[in-house]
Each structure stands twice: as C-alpha cells, then as structure tokens.
N, C-alpha and C positions, 0 to 999 in steps of 0.2 A: 850841569848842562840841561837845566830844565827848559822846556819849550812847549809851545802849543801847536807846532806845525804838524800837519798830517804826514805820516810816513809814506814815502814814495815806494814804488815797487819795481823790481827788475826781474823779469820772468826767468832769467838764468841763475838767479840767486835764491837760496832758501830764506824765506821770511820767517824770522823767529822773534817772538814778542815775549818778554819776561814780565809777568804781572805780579806785583808785590805791594806791600804797604801795611798800614796799621790794621790790626784785627778789628773788624766791625766797620771798616771804611768802605766796603763794597766790592771786594775782590770777587766773591762768588757771583754777584750780579753782573760785573764786567765780563767775566768769563762766559757766562750764559749768553750774553748778547753777542760776544765774539763768535761763539759757536753758531748762533743764528746767522751770522754774516759769512759763514763758510770756513771759519778757522777750525783746525783740529785742536782739541783742548786736552791738556793733561794738568789736573789740579793736584795740589800737595806734592809736587814733584821734588824728589831729593836733588837739590840743585848741585850738589857735589858730583852727581852723575851726568852733568850736562855734556861734558866732553865725550863721555862714553856713548851717550845718546846720538850725538852728531856723527861720531866716527864709526858707529856700528853699521852692520850691513844694511839695515833698514833705513836708518837715518841718513846714510850717505846718498841714498837715492831719492830722498824727499825733495819735492819742489813746490809743495803747497805751503799754506800758511799755518804755522804751528805756534800756539800760545801756551806757555808754561806758567802755572800759578804756584807760588810758594810764599811762605811767611815765616814769622819768628818761631812757629811751632815745629818747623822742619828740623829733623834730627841733624845735629852738627851745624846748625845755621851760623854763618860767620859773614857779616856784611863786607868786611874787608876782603875776605877770601872770594866772595861773589864778584866784587868789583875787579879784582885781579884776574879772575877767570874770564869774565866777560871782556875785559880789555884785550886779552889774548885772542879771543874769538873774533873781535871786531876787525882784526888785521887780516882775516881770511877773505879772499875775494869771492868765495862761493856763499857767503852768509850776509844777510841783511838783518842786523840784530838791533832791537829797540827795547829799552826798559821803561815800563810804566809804573809809577809809584802813586798809590792812592792814599791820600792824607785826609785827616778830619780833626777838627778841634776837640780837645780833651773833654770839654763839657758836654759836647754832643755825643761822644763815644760813651761817656758815663750814662747819659740818658738812655742810649740804646741798650747798654748792658742792664740797666735797671728795668727797662721794659721787658726784656727777654728773661730776666732773672738768671742770667748765665754768669758764671765766675770767670774772671779774666785769667787766661792760662798762665800768665806771669805773676799772678797775685794769689797763690794757693791759700795763704792764711791771712791776707790783708785785703784792703778795699780795692775796688776796680780802679780807682784813681791812681793807686800806687803801682798797679800793674801797667796801666797806660803810660805813666811816667817812665817806668823801666823800659818798656818797649820802645817809646819814642827816643830815648837815649841810645838804645841798641841800634835802631834803624837810621839814626841821623846821618851817618856817612852815605848810606844807600840813597836816602832822600836827596841829599845834595848832588849826588852823581847821576841820578836818573835822567834819561832823555826827556821824558814827559811826566808832568805832575798834574794830578787832578785832585782838588780839594773838595770833598763831598759834604762839607759841614752843612750847607743849606739845601742839600739835594734830597728829594724824595727818590725812591727806587726808579720811578719813571724818568725823573730828571737825569739820573746817572745813565740810564739806558739811552736816553737821547744824546748825551755827550759822547758815549762810546760809539754809537752809530755814526754820528757826525764825523768823528775823527778817524774811524777805521773802515767805514763803508767805501767800497770801490766806486768811484764816480764813473769811470770809463766803462761803457757797455751796460750800465745799470740805470734803471729809472730813478727819478727823484723820489726820495722817501718823504712823505708829507704827514705830519701829525697835526690834528686840530684838537685843542683842549679847552676846557673851561676851568675857572678857578675863582676863589673868593679873595678879594683884596684884604678882607679882615684877617685872613690866615696867611698873608704874605704873597709877594709876587713870585711867579715861576722864574727860577734863576737861569733857564737856558732857552727861553722863547726868542725866536727871531723877529716875530711881529706880534705886538700886544695891542688889543683893542679894548678900551674901557667902555662898557655898556651901561654905566651907572647914570647916564643921561636919560634913560628910558624910564617910564612909569614902573614903579616897583610892585610886583605881585605880593611881596611879603606883607604889605599893609592891607591886603584883602583877606579877611579871616578864613574864608573857605578855600583860598588859594595857597595860604601859607604852608600847610603841610605837604602840598604837591611840589612837583619839580618842573623844570623846563621841558621834560619829556612828556608831560601831560597836556592833552589838547586844550583844556581850559586855560592853562597858563599861557600857552602859545597864542590863543585867541586874544587874551588880555594884552600881551606884549604887542601884537600886530595892530591893535587899535590905537597905540600911541602914534600920533601924527608924524613923529620923526622917524619911525622905524623903517618904513619901506625905502625911503630915499637913502638913509644911512646904510642899511644893509646892501642895497644895490651898489653903492659906491665902494663899500668894503669888498664885496664879491668881485667887482670889476678890477679893483686894485690888485687883489690877490691873483686873479687869473692873468693879469698883465705881468706880474712879478715872477710867478713860478717858472715860466719858460726862460726868463732871463737868468734866474738862479741856476737852472739846469745848464744853460749855455756857458755859464761861468765855472762849471764843474762842481757846484755845490751838491753834496750828496743827500743832505737832510735839511728840511725846513719845518720849523715848529711855529704854528699860528695859535695864539692863545687869546681867549675872550674872558674878560673879568667883570664881575659885578661885586656887590658887597659881600654876600655870603657864599656865592658860587653854586647856587641851587636853581635859580630861575632864569634871569635874563641871559647870563653867560651860557648856560646849558642850552637854552633854546636856540641862540644864535650860532653856537658851535655846531649843533645838529643840522641846522639849516645850511650852513656853509659846507659841511661835509657832504651833504646831499648835492649841492651845486657843483662841488669839485668832482664827485663821481660822474655826474652828468656830462662833465667836460673831459672825461677820460683819465682822471687821476684816481688813485686808490688810497685815500687818506686813512690813517689810524685815528680813531676818536677816543679821547680820554676825558673823564670828568673827575677832577681831583677832589672836589669837596661835595660831590653828590650824596655821599653816604652820611654827611653830617645832619643831625636832627635839627629842624628849624628852631626848636626851643633852646638848643645849645649855642646858636650863633649869637655873636655880640651885636648883631644888627638891631635887635629889638631895643637895645638901650641907647642907640645912636639917634641923632636928629632924623626925623622922618623925611624920607626922600619922596618927592612927587615928580 
C-alpha cells in the first residue's frame, strides 16, 4: 500500500507514525525533522511493546503526534509480526496510524558505509553488501505493506529533510515554508526542487582568474554577474514570478516550496542569484531558508575547468 499522499489529521484521534527502513537510508534524519515539526519522537522503540504503549495510562491520554523509529536492530524484530500488530491497531477508531518506509539502492548504501567506515550490523564477519542483502530480504514484507515509501538513493540530507517537511508539515494554520538553494549541474540536479532556474546563460566568473577562487557571496563576483546585460531583466522576471506563485501555493494548501538556482559548478552565479532572491523574499514578508549545496567545493576540484568555456 505504498503511496505519496500526505496524511490527514483528525483532532479526536491519536496520530501515530511508524518510521522504519534500511539502515543508512535516513531514519535518523527523518525523525529529527519530524521533531522540528512538532512530533514527539521515540527512536529505537521496541516495536513489540507498541500495544502496551498505547494502552498504558499515559499513552491512552495522548492526542498529539507521536513518531516511533525502529529498524532491523530492534530486539526480536519480526516484520510479519509488526504487520499483524499494526493491522489490529488500524481497526481502532481512536488511532490514525501510518507506516513510513525509507529505502535506498544497495550501491548507495555501500558507499555510505564505506564513507563512515562502519560495519553493517547484519554482516558481522562479511562485507557490507552481504549485510545489506540480508536486511533487504528481511524487510521486504514491511516495505511492500508500508503506507508511504521514500527512496533516498539520490537524496542529500537536505533533500530528505525537504521531502519530510513537505509530506508532514501541517498546512492549516501554518505559514508556507520556503527554501531557496543553489547547486551545480556538474554534480547533479536537486531531486526535490519545485522550481529550478538555470543561470548558465550568464557570463561565468569562473573564467576570470581573480574571481575563480571566490564565490557568489563575494562582492566582486556579484558585481561581475550584475554587469551581464541579461541579468537585471532575467532576475526581475524570476523574482516577480516567484512572488506571484508563492501566495497561490499557500492558497492551495502546499506547506513547502523549494526554489533552486543552478550553474555549472554551484559556486558563483547560482549562489549570487539565490542570495539575491532570498533577500527579495524577506523584503516581501517571507522567511526563506537559504542553502548552498556545492559552495564548499574547491574551484580546482570542479569539472568546469575541463569543459567548453562558457561566455
């Protein structure tokens, strides 16, 4: 029963979200964002005690939002037992229960384990790939049965945070959450952006030796970009479009909007334009979050220098 629909809410029912999935797929990040959104969080919860938690004197009085994180490391973990347990609970009229499963491609999980140099818990004496295969087989029934599935293979931590906010932020009574970001096309498109603007039509500061080590946050780079005859009109049109769309997104109940600016390396043109739009949005009463995905990349490491020169 996988799906992408946002969960509705009934104030008379206890909202309960079960968060599970493959180790390394992002459960900790998801729970942290849910906590920021006002959910009460219990991680590494012994899922066999779920009935006792709900029936207990404290649990029976809860009417807030509760998210429980668990995974294959949980003692006595049995996916078939979890499914049977949750099926019984979904029949209760006082509960609104949703299961979220976080998945990720095996090759990406291997890369993450190699980067952190951590051993997979299910591969005590073998490779991480063997542990991932064993865990995927173990969790297959729960993955098929979950209400919501998020595949984090191509996601950065920021991308996953954006998805969780979009799916679980309450739109009623809350303001629109706006994120403005910059990125480099040479390092891949952002997977969760709502609006993407390609700034590679602007004159590229990368080809000016004294500007190359700087970024779009430096005044000299901004002055260079502003001197491009196309910049002022293009930015004004983008700004006006965004300011026209945001109230309409809010009116439609959208809780989260991500606006992304891209250039080749993600250090100059996209950064400068994202900073400028964030300033314009603040002046119009919004409170955008500003993210620069590739700002920390060294200019010498970027593949831009080996590409055809952009002017």
